[in-house]
N, C-alpha and C positions, 0 to 999 in steps of 0.2 A: 504494499499500500504506499502510495506517495505522500509524503508530508507536505502540507500546505504552508508555504513560506511567505505568502502575501501579508502585507501589513494589516492589522485590524482596522476596520472602518468604525469610526465613532458615530454615535447617534447624533442626530440633527440638534437636539437640545440636550441640556444637562438634567440631571435627576431633579434638581431644584425646579426647572421649568415644568417637568411632568407633574410634579407634586402641586404647583400653583394651578396648572390646567385642571387637575382632579378637583381642587377646592373650587374653582370657577364652575365647573360642571355640576358640583353639588349645589352650589348656590342657585344656578339656573333651575335645576330639578326641584328644589325647594319652592322657588317662585311659581313654577307650573303647578306643583301640588296644592299650594295655597290658592291658586286661581280655581282649581277643579272642585266639583261637588256642589250641593245646594241646588236650589232652583225646584221647580215643580214640573212634574209630568203632565199635568192637566194644563192646556193652553189657556183655559178660562180663569185660571188662579194667578193673582199677582203675588210674587214672593219678594219682598224687599231685600232678602238676604243677597240677591244678585248685586245690589248696589252697596255692599258693606265695605268698610274701611279697608279690610284685608284684601279684598279682590280688586279695587280700583286704585289703591295707593301702594300697599305693601308689596303685593305680588309682582306688579310690573317694576317696581323700584328694585327688587331683588334680581329680576331677570336682567335688567340694565347694568347693575352692579357686577352680576356674573359675567356678562359679555365684556365689561371692562377689565375684569380679571383675566379673562381668556386672551384679550389683546395684549395686556401687560406680560402675560406668560410667554406669548410668542415673540415679543419684541425685546424682552429682557435678555441680556447677554449672559450665556453660560458661564460659570465661573470654572477656571481651569486650575 
């Protein structure tokens, strides 16, 4: 069997970048989870829960923050 003497290829990002990306993904997922649920299956019933602070302020803010974290993780220089 022939031994591979080619140099090792490094990952595009460092370990720190991947950890930051996972944190951003978790924040985005939390935002979408907070947006889900509630409401009524009956179209003739108004449910004010759809306009709660959690759905119209908190959840979209978390998604935007998560996207900002993802962008930061992409552009942050990996430490060597």
